[in-house]
C-alpha positions in Angstrom: 1.3 -0.4 54.4 4.4 0.3 52.7 7.9 -0.8 54.3 11.0 1.1 54.2 12.3 -0.5 51.4 9.8 -1.0 49.0 10.3 2.0 46.8 7.0 1.8 45.1 6.2 3.7 41.6 9.7 4.8 41.8 11.3 1.3 42.3 12.9 0.6 38.3 11.5 -2.8 37.7 8.1 -1.3 38.0 8.9 1.5 36.0 10.2 -1.1 33.5 7.1 -3.6 33.1 5.2 -0.5 32.6 7.2 0.4 29.7 7.7 -3.1 28.1 3.4 -3.1 28.3 4.1 0.1 27.0 5.8 -0.2 24.2 4.2 -3.9 23.6 0.2 -2.1 22.8 1.8 0.2 20.7 3.9 -2.4 19.3 -0.2 -4.9 18.9 -2.0 -1.4 17.6 0.9 -0.1 15.0 -0.1 -3.9 13.0 -3.3 -4.0 13.9 -3.3 -0.6 12.5 -1.0 -1.3 9.3 -3.0 -4.8 8.4 -6.8 -3.8 9.2 -7.5 0.0 9.0 -5.2 0.8 5.2 -6.3 -2.0 3.9 -9.9 -1.4 4.3 -8.2 2.5 3.6 -6.9 2.4 0.5 -10.1 -0.6 -1.1 -12.2 3.2 -0.9 -10.5 5.7 -2.7 -10.6 7.2 -6.2 -9.0 4.1 -8.1 -11.4 1.5 -6.8 -14.5 3.8 -7.7 -12.6 4.0 -11.0 -12.4 -0.3 -11.5 -15.1 -0.9 -10.2 -16.9 1.6 -12.7 -15.2 0.5 -15.7 -15.8 -3.3 -14.7 -19.3 -3.0 -14.1 -20.0 -1.6 -17.9 -21.0 1.5 -19.1 -24.3 -0.2 -21.0 -25.4 -2.3 -17.8 -24.1 1.9 -16.0 -26.7 3.8 -18.6 -30.1 1.7 -18.3 -29.3 1.8 -14.1 -29.0 5.5 -13.7 -30.6 6.5 -16.9 -28.0 8.1 -18.2 -28.1 11.0 -20.9 -26.2 10.5 -23.9 -24.2 13.8 -22.5 -23.7 11.4 -19.6 -23.1 8.4 -20.8 -20.4 10.8 -23.4 -19.0 12.2 -20.9 -18.0 8.6 -18.8 -16.2 7.2 -20.8 -14.5 9.5 -21.4 -12.9 9.7 -18.0 -13.5 5.9 -18.1 -11.0 6.5 -21.1 -8.7 9.2 -19.5 -9.0 7.5 -16.6 -7.2 3.9 -18.1 -4.9 5.7 -20.4 -3.3 8.1 -17.3 -3.5 4.4 -15.1 -1.0 2.4 -17.1 1.8 5.7 -18.1 1.4 5.6 -14.2 2.4 1.9 -14.6 4.5 2.4 -17.4 6.6 4.5 -16.4 6.7 2.4 -13.1 8.4 -0.8 -14.9 10.9 1.8 -16.4 11.8 3.2 -12.9 12.3 -0.2 -11.6 14.3 -1.2 -14.1 16.3 1.8 -14.4 16.9 0.8 -10.3 17.9 -2.7 -11.7 20.2 -1.7 -14.3 22.0 0.3 -11.6 22.5 -2.7 -9.6 23.3 -4.7 -11.8 26.5 -3.0 -13.3 27.7 -2.2 -9.3 27.6 -6.2 -9.4 30.5 -8.6 -11.1 29.5 -11.4 -13.4 29.2 -13.5 -10.9 27.1 -11.3 -7.7 24.7 -10.4 -11.9 24.6 -13.9 -12.0 24.0 -14.0 -8.1 21.6 -11.3 -8.4 19.2 -13.0 -11.5 19.4 -15.9 -9.5 17.7 -14.5 -6.7 14.9 -11.8 -8.8 14.5 -15.0 -11.5 15.3 -13.0 -14.4 17.6 -12.8 -16.5 
């Protein structure tokens, strides 16, 4: 039985507790999703497959899959193209990072530049 001064579900304390429980569950779910699912999904992409094929070796693929010469040539071309494409992306990423670093250094005083370089171990 409820007393007359008991508000039940409309009590702000009860609602606050339920809101906190909900937010904690939401945060835990987000953390689990980020750490577990995203790491699993990233490993199953095209990049992982291409790298695995390259490391496995075309010779082994040829013998285990019974590739024809045309298939072998095509696979070699795909792996080579992928390697070049990946290297270009990596080079562009490094160029963008260096451009950003230069812009940051240009806005700092010499003392700040020295400390910035010390923080990021760049000279």
